[in-house]
N, C-alpha and C positions, 0 to 999 in steps of 0.2 A: 791633298787635303780634300775630304768629302764633307760637304755641308748637307745635313738632312734636317728638314723642318717637318714637325708633326703638328698640325693645327688642331683646333678644338679644345675641349676641356678634359682634364685628366679624369678618368672614370667613365666618360661617355662610351657607350657600346661601339660607336662607329670607329673610334680611334684605338680600341684595345689591341687589334692585331698589329698595328704599327708600333705601339708602345712595347709590345712583346718583342718585336723585331729589334727595337732599340736596346732592350734589355740584353738580348743575345749578342748584339754588336759590342756591348760593353764588356762582355766576357771574352770575346774572340779578338777584339782589336783595342788599340789605344784610343780612348774616346774622352771627350770633354762635354759633359751634359749641361746645357744652359736651360733653365726653366723660367719662362715668362709668366709673371703673376700680377694680378690686378690688386691695387691697394685703394679701396674706396675712401672718399673724403666726405664726411658728414658735415655739411655746412652749418646745420643747426648748432651742433656742439663744437664746430671747428676742430674736428678730430680725424686723423688718419687711422683707419682700422687695419691691422696687420693679420687678423684672424683668418681671412680668406687665403692669404699666402701660406700660413702655417698649415691650414687644412689641405690645400692642394699638394703641398710637399709631403704631408703625411700619406695622402692617397698615392702619390708617386712612389714613395718608399714601400708602401704596401704592395705595389706591382713589381718590386725588386729593383728599383732605381733610386740612386741618390744623386741629386744635382751637384755639380761642381761650382756652378754660379747661378745666382738668382737675379733676373732683371725685372724690376718692378715697373708697372705702368701706373702712373699717378698724376693727378691733376695739379698738385702743388708739390714742392720738394719735400722729401723725407727729412726729419731731424735726426740728429745722432742717436736719440732715444729709440726711434723706430728702426733705424738700421741695426743697432745693437740687438734689439728684440728679435728681429728677423734672423740675424746671424746666430743668436743663441738657441732659438727654438727650431730652427731649420737646419742646424748642424752645418753651416757654411761660414767660412771666415769672413770677417768684416769687409776686407778689401774686395771680396768676391760678391758682395751685395751691391749691385749696380742699379741705378734708377733711370728710367726713361720718362722724364716729365714732359707734359704737353708743350709743344713748340709750334710756332707759326707755320713752319714748312717741314715736311717729312725729310727734306734733304739736309736739315740740321742734325738729324738723329745720329748719323755716323760720327760727326764732329763731337757731339756730346758723349758718345761712347768712348771716343779717343781721349777726351778730357779725363775720363775715369779709368784710363789705362786698361781698357778691355783687351786691346791688342797685345799689350805687354804681358798681361796675366796669362792669356792663352798661349802665347809664344813661349813663355817661361815653362809652362806645363809640358809642352811638347819638345822643349829644348830646341826651339827654332831660333834662328838669328834673323831679326827684322831689319830690312833696309829702312833707312831714314826717309820719311816723307812728310812734307808740310801739308799735303792735300790742298794745295793752293787752288787747283781747279774747282774743287768743291766749295772752298771758301769764296771764290769769285762768284759762283752761281748763287750762293746764299746771300751775298752782299748785293748782287744785282737785283735779286727778288725784293730786297728791302728798299732799294733806292729807285727802282723804276717808277715813273709817275704816269706815263701814258697808258691808256687802257682801251681794250677792245672787248666787245661783248659777243660771245659765240653762243648760238642756240643749238642744242642737240635735240632734235625732234624724234623721240623714240617711244617704245611701248613699255620699257622697264624703268621709267624715271622715278618710281616711288623709292627705289633703292639706288642711291648714287653709285655704289660700288659696281653696279651692273656695267657701267661705262667707264670704269676706273682706267683702263688701258688708254682709251681715247682722251680722257681728261688729262692724264699724265703726259701723253704725247703732245697735247696742246700746250702744256706747261713747258715742255722741252723746247717746242717751237717758239713760244713767246720769249723765252730767255734768249734764244738765238736772234730774235728780232728786237730785243731790248724793249719789250712792252709787256704789260700785265694783261692776263686774259681772265675775263669774268665769264664763268660758265653759267648758262641758263638752261636747265633741264625742262623741256616742254613735253607734256604727255600728248602723244599722237592721238589719243582717244578723245580728249576734250580740251581744245584750245580755240581761241578766236584768231582770225587772220591778223588783226591789229597787234597781236602779241609779237608778230614777226617784224613789225615796222621799225622797232628800235634795235634790231640786231645788226652787227657789222659783218656777220657771216653765219651760214647755216650748214649744219651737218645732219645728214640722215644716215644713221648707222645700220648695222645688220640686225637680224632678228628672225624668228620663226613664227608661223601661224598667221591667221587672217586679221586679228584685232589691230586697230591703229593704222591700217593700210591707207584709208581715205585721208587721214590727217597727214601722213607722210607724203602722199601724192600732192596734197594741197600745198605743203611746204616747198616741195620741189618746183611746182608750177610758179609759186610766188617768187622764188629765187630766180628762176629762168626769165620770167616776164619783167622783173624789176632790177635785173642785173646785180643781184646780191651775190657776193662770193659764196660758192656752193661746193661742198664735198660730199659725195655719196660713197658709202662703204658697203660692200657685199650686197645685201638686199637693197640698200640705197641705190646701187648702180642699176640693179634690175628694174626698180621702180622708176628711176630716171628715164630709162629706155621706154618703159610702158607709158609714162606721162607724155613723153615726146611723141610716141606713136599715136596716142589718142588725141592730144590737143594741138599738135602741129601737123601731123600727117593725116588726121581724121580716119584712122584705122581702128577697127573694132577687134583688138587683139587682147590676149589674156595671159595670166600667169598660172601655170599648171598647179602649183601648190595652193594658190589662193582660190582658184576657180576650176577644180578638177573635172567638173562635168561639162565644161565648155569645150570649144574646138578653137583652132587657130591660135596656138600658143606662141607668144613672143619669147617667153621664158619657159623652158621645158626640161624634162629629164632627158639625159643622154640615152641612146639605145643600149639595151642590156641591163638597165637598172630596174629593180623590182621593189615597189613600195611595200610589198608584203614582207620583205626581208630587208629592213633598213640598215642592219649591221654592215658596216664597211662601205656604204654607198656614198658617204661624204667624200668630196674632193678635199683631202686633208693634207696639210704640210706645205713644203716649199716647192714652188713651180716657177719656171722661167716665163718672162714676159718680154717679147720683142717690141721695141718702141719705134714708131715712125718718126723720122726727122721732120723738122719744121712744124711741130705740134707743141701744145702746151706741156704735154707729158715729157717731151724731149727737153724742153727748157727746164723743167723741174728736175729731172734725173741726170741730165747731161750725159746720157748713155743710151746705146742702142739695145742693151740687154740688161735686165735686172731680175733679181730673184725675190719673191715675196711669198708670205705665208697665206694659206687658204683654209677656209672652213665653210663649205657650202655644198649643196646637193643639186641645185638647178642651174642651168646655163642659158645664155642668150642663143636664140634660134637663128642661125646664120642665113636662113631663107629670106629673112626680112632686112638683112643688112643693107642691101643696095637701095631700097626705097627710103630708109631712114637717112642714108648718106645723101640721097638726092634732095632731101629737105633740110640739109645743113648739119646733121650730126656727124661727128668724126670718130672713127674707131681707131684710136691711136696706139693701143696696146693689144697684142695678140699672143696667145700661147703658141709657140712655133711647132710643137709636136702634135697637138690635137686641133689646132686652128680654132681655139676658143677665145671669145672676147674677154679681155682683161681690163681695158680702159676705154671709156667713152668721154668725149668732151664736146662742148658747144662753143665754137669760136666767136659767135656773135656777141657773147658776153665776155667781160674782162677775165673772169675766173669761174668756169663752170666745168667741173670734172668729177667723174665717178669711177670707182675701181671695184673689181670683183673680189680682190684679195683684202687682207687686213693689215694695212701699213702700221697700225698702232702696236702690233705684236713684235715689231723689230726696232721700234724707236727707243733710243737710250738718252739719258741725260747729256752725255758727252757726244753722242752721235744721233741727233734728232732726225726723224724721218723727213726727207726732202719734201715730201708731199705736204706734210703739216707745216713745215717752215714756209713754203711758198703760199700756202693757204692763209696763214696768219699775215704774211707780208701783203697779200692782196687786200686784206681787210683794212689795212692802214690807209689805203687809198680812198 
C-alpha cells in the first residue's frame, strides 16, 4: 500500500503537477482518493458552511478526479443535515463523509477516524482483510496526556518563533519524551532577536535549535551562556551545538574565534567549511542524511544512548574545526560523539553541569510516539530535578 499526500489547496498552481500525477495514478492503478476539506463555522449565525467543500470538490472534478472519501476539518461536529448535504452535492456516499473535529491532542485523531470506520471502509474497497486491533498503546498515550498533572516548562530560543510549525518536529519530540517521563511539557517559544534574560529564569530547560543566517545569534549565545552558568538543563541542536562551542571558547577559554557562516570576513574559524566546499555552488554541499556517531564511554552521551554507535540524521553545512579541540578539552569541554569515518564532531557536553549537551545532528527527525528519542527523554528527565 502506497500512501501519497498532496498538500496545499486544489487549484493552486504549485500543486497542479502533483494533482495531475494523482489523476494518472487513478487510471493506471487501484486507488482510493481521500479529499480533506475545511468546513467554516460562523459563530455569529451559529452555522456550519459546506459551500467551501462543494467548491473544492468541483475544482477537483474539473481536474479529472473524483474523491472516494471526504474528510472534513471542522471546529464543531457536523449534524446529519450537513453530512447529507456534502454527500449529495459532492457525489460521495454518506458513510464516506468523515469528520475530523478539533481535539485536545493530535494523537486522538486516529482513534476518531477508527470510530468512523475509516479503516474498514478502505479495507473493504481494496478487499483487504484487517487484523483486529484495539490500538491500546495509542489509547494509553491519550489517557496519560489527559491525566498527567506534573508540568515542566521548556524554552526554545530560536529565530523562527513567529510560526510555531517551524519547530514542530522538536515540539512533538518533547511531547514524546514527556509521555515517557509521565509529565506534561509546556513549550515557550522565545524569539532570539528580542528577549530579556529574566525570561529564562522561569524555565526548567533550554533548547537552542538549528537555523541559518546571522539574525538572532547574540540571543542564542546569551541563552547558552545563561544555561551553562546557572546549571539549567540545556540541549543544543545543529547550529545550537556550534554556538555552544563558540560560547565556551569565548567566555571560558577567552579565545577570539569565529563562525565562518556568521563572520565570513574574519579569520580563526572555530566553525568552518570543510575543504573542497564552494559557497558559490551551494547545491549538494549540505551534509545531509543519516551518519554514524561513535560515542565515548563514561560520558553523558553514553548514559543517554547506552550504545557505542548510533545513527542520526543531519542537515548542515559547517563543521567544528578540530584544530581547537584540545584547548577546549583542557578547559573542561568533552567531545563525546565523533563521526568515525571523517573524524567530525557530533556531540559535545559540559560535565560540570548536571545536563549540558549539544549535538550536530537532528534527533527530532527520528523521534516517534512509540519510540521517543533517548536524547529528548533524558533531557526532560533532567528538567524534573
